[in-house]
DRENMI-103637 format. One line per 8 residues: for each residue y, x, z of C-alpha. Coordinates in nm, 2 decimals. Example, Ala and Ser with C-alpha at 12.3 -4.5 7.8 and 13.67 -1.06 7.14 Angstrom:
// DRENMI-103637
-0.45,1.23,0.78 | -0.11,1.37,0.71
//
This chain:
// DRENMI-103637
-2.23,-11.29,15.76 | -2.04,-11.27,15.42 | -2.22,-10.95,15.34 | -2.58,-10.97,15.22 | -2.83,-10.75,15.38 | -3.00,-10.49,15.18 | -3.31,-10.70,15.16 | -3.12,-11.01,15.04
-2.93,-10.81,14.79 | -3.26,-10.68,14.65 | -3.40,-11.03,14.62 | -3.09,-11.14,14.43 | -3.11,-10.85,14.19 | -3.48,-10.91,14.14 | -3.41,-11.28,14.05 | -3.14,-11.19,13.81
-3.37,-10.94,13.64 | -3.64,-11.19,13.60 | -3.40,-11.44,13.45 | -3.28,-11.18,13.20 | -3.64,-11.09,13.11 | -3.73,-11.46,13.07 | -3.43,-11.51,12.84 | -3.52,-11.21,12.64
-3.88,-11.33,12.61 | -3.77,-11.68,12.49 | -3.52,-11.57,12.23 | -3.77,-11.45,11.98 | -3.95,-11.78,12.01 | -3.63,-11.96,11.92 | -3.57,-11.73,11.63 | -3.93,-11.78,11.51
-3.88,-12.16,11.52 | -3.56,-12.13,11.32 | -3.73,-11.91,11.07 | -4.02,-12.16,11.04 | -3.78,-12.45,10.99 | -3.60,-12.25,10.72 | -3.93,-12.19,10.54 | -4.02,-12.56,10.55
-3.68,-12.65,10.41 | -3.71,-12.39,10.14 | -4.06,-12.50,10.03 | -3.95,-12.86,10.02 | -3.65,-12.78,9.80 | -3.87,-12.57,9.57 | -4.12,-12.86,9.54 | -3.84,-13.10,9.45
-3.70,-12.86,9.20 | -4.04,-12.81,9.04 | -4.10,-13.19,9.03 | -3.76,-13.24,8.87 | -3.84,-12.98,8.61 | -4.17,-13.15,8.53 | -4.00,-13.49,8.49 | -3.74,-13.33,8.26
-4.01,-13.16,8.05 | -4.20,-13.49,8.02 | -3.88,-13.67,7.91 | -3.80,-13.40,7.65 | -4.16,-13.41,7.52 | -4.14,-13.79,7.49 | -3.81,-13.77,7.30 | -3.96,-13.51,7.06
-4.26,-13.73,7.00 | -4.04,-14.03,6.93 | -3.82,-13.82,6.70 | -4.12,-13.68,6.50 | -4.27,-14.03,6.46 | -3.94,-14.17,6.34 | -3.90,-13.88,6.09 | -4.26,-13.94,5.97
-4.20,-14.31,5.92 | -3.88,-14.25,5.73 | -4.05,-13.98,5.52 | -4.34,-14.22,5.42 | -4.10,-14.51,5.37 | -3.88,-14.33,5.11 | -4.06,-14.02,4.98 | -4.23,-14.09,4.65
-4.59,-14.02,4.75 | -4.83,-14.09,4.46 | -5.07,-14.26,4.70 | -4.82,-14.55,4.74 | -4.86,-14.65,4.37 | -5.23,-14.56,4.33 | -5.44,-14.84,4.19 | -5.42,-15.10,3.91
-5.11,-15.29,3.82 | -5.07,-15.56,3.56 | -4.77,-15.72,3.39 | -4.65,-15.90,3.08 | -4.34,-15.94,2.88 | -4.26,-16.12,2.56 | -4.62,-16.24,2.52 | -4.76,-15.88,2.55
-4.99,-15.77,2.83 | -4.97,-15.43,3.00 | -5.18,-15.25,3.26 | -5.11,-14.94,3.46 | -5.38,-14.74,3.64 | -5.26,-14.47,3.88 | -5.46,-14.21,4.06 | -5.34,-13.93,4.29
-5.20,-13.72,4.00 | -5.22,-13.92,3.68 | -5.10,-14.24,3.53 | -5.25,-14.44,3.24 | -5.03,-14.71,3.08 | -5.21,-14.95,2.84 | -5.06,-15.19,2.59 | -5.34,-15.45,2.56
-5.41,-15.60,2.22 | -5.13,-15.40,2.06 | -4.91,-15.60,1.81 | -5.13,-15.90,1.88 | -5.44,-15.73,1.75 | -5.74,-15.82,1.97 | -5.96,-15.52,2.04 | -5.68,-15.26,1.98
-5.51,-15.10,2.28 | -5.25,-14.83,2.28 | -5.30,-14.60,2.57 | -5.05,-14.35,2.72 | -5.20,-14.09,2.96 | -4.96,-13.88,3.17 | -4.93,-13.68,3.49 | -4.72,-13.83,3.77
-4.41,-13.65,3.90 | -4.18,-13.74,4.19 | -3.81,-13.79,4.14 | -3.62,-13.98,4.41 | -3.68,-14.23,4.68 | -3.98,-14.43,4.56 | -3.92,-14.33,4.20 | -4.18,-14.18,3.98
-4.16,-14.01,3.64 | -4.43,-13.86,3.42 | -4.50,-13.55,3.22 | -4.75,-13.42,2.95 | -4.78,-13.77,2.80 | -5.05,-13.81,2.53 | -5.11,-14.12,2.32 | -5.44,-14.28,2.21
-5.56,-14.59,2.02 | -5.86,-14.75,2.18 | -6.06,-14.96,1.93 | -6.34,-15.21,2.01 | -6.63,-15.23,1.76 | -6.71,-15.58,1.86 | -6.36,-15.72,1.81 | -6.25,-15.52,1.51
-6.57,-15.44,1.32 | -6.70,-15.10,1.20 | -6.52,-15.11,0.87 | -6.18,-15.15,1.02 | -6.24,-14.89,1.28 | -6.36,-14.64,1.03 | -6.05,-14.69,0.82 | -5.85,-14.57,1.12
-6.07,-14.27,1.17 | -6.04,-14.18,0.81 | -5.66,-14.13,0.85 | -5.69,-13.78,0.98 | -5.33,-13.71,0.93 | -5.24,-13.97,1.19 | -5.55,-13.96,1.43 | -5.82,-13.74,1.57
-6.14,-13.89,1.70 | -6.20,-13.80,2.06 | -6.47,-14.06,2.15 | -6.71,-14.27,1.95 | -7.00,-14.44,2.13 | -7.04,-14.72,1.87 | -6.89,-14.96,2.12 | -6.55,-14.80,2.15
-6.36,-14.55,1.95 | -6.08,-14.35,2.10 | -5.83,-14.19,1.87 | -5.57,-13.94,1.97 | -5.24,-13.93,1.78 | -5.18,-13.61,1.60 | -4.84,-13.45,1.59 | -4.76,-13.61,1.26
-4.89,-13.94,1.40 | -4.65,-13.92,1.69 | -4.36,-13.83,1.47 | -4.44,-14.13,1.24 | -4.48,-14.38,1.53 | -4.22,-14.26,1.78 | -3.99,-14.03,1.58 | -3.85,-13.74,1.79
-3.84,-13.95,2.11 | -3.96,-13.77,2.43 | -4.26,-13.98,2.53 | -4.22,-13.88,2.90 | -3.89,-14.06,2.91 | -4.06,-14.39,2.84 | -4.21,-14.41,3.18 | -3.98,-14.43,3.48
-4.13,-14.63,3.77 | -3.96,-14.77,4.08 | -4.17,-14.91,4.37 | -4.03,-15.23,4.51 | -4.12,-15.47,4.80 | -4.24,-15.21,5.03 | -4.48,-15.33,5.30 | -4.62,-15.13,5.59
-4.93,-15.34,5.60 | -5.02,-15.22,5.25 | -4.87,-14.87,5.30 | -4.69,-14.94,4.97 | -4.53,-15.21,4.77 | -4.63,-15.52,4.56 | -4.40,-15.46,4.27 | -4.37,-15.16,4.03
-4.09,-15.17,3.79 | -4.10,-14.98,3.46 | -3.75,-14.90,3.34 | -3.80,-14.90,2.97 | -3.65,-15.12,2.69 | -3.89,-14.99,2.42 | -4.18,-15.21,2.53 | -3.97,-15.50,2.67
-3.60,-15.56,2.71 | -3.50,-15.50,3.07 | -3.83,-15.33,3.14 | -4.16,-15.46,3.28 | -4.24,-15.58,3.63 | -4.60,-15.50,3.74 | -4.79,-15.66,4.03 | -5.06,-15.47,4.22
-5.41,-15.59,4.15 | -5.61,-15.35,4.37
//
């Protein structure tokens, strides 16, 4: 009874073979499932890494933008751009009235009614240069006398024009005569002084709303002790 018959032995062996075949057939399916799980995990990790890199790139771009804006604001706040002092400025000192008219590249300083003479203005025309933070100097300064026919009369004006050693007529429309100082005229009136050194401006009271300031100081003791403070007109 302990020994199996040949038929029974054959049945057992057949069952064992089927079991082994079933196990072998199932194994690849397990391996495929594992591989699929690994692929899903790998794709998820790559997506997270890619998302992390995107956030980092956005943060870096934002930081760069903020930095550039800050640099731009500091540049405009302190760099002596001519546009910040463009326009008309007026001031007075010791009873005298002055006007400064600035454009992109040039500056015209006018001493109104020079020496108390109504209708006679002394005009200095220069090119603007940049020096330091909101400081402006000039170069190539030329000097003129602007005479009004109505205020001074033709006889007085012609007496100025006749002094050819001192002046040269550059404009005469019978309303206004503009006389340029000659080299001898400059030497007589200003000695050997460098006219460019007369005009050193500093912009004060900076306001972002005006993209400039309300006060322009002229550091010059020749026209007024302690200089002249100009207010923006337009």
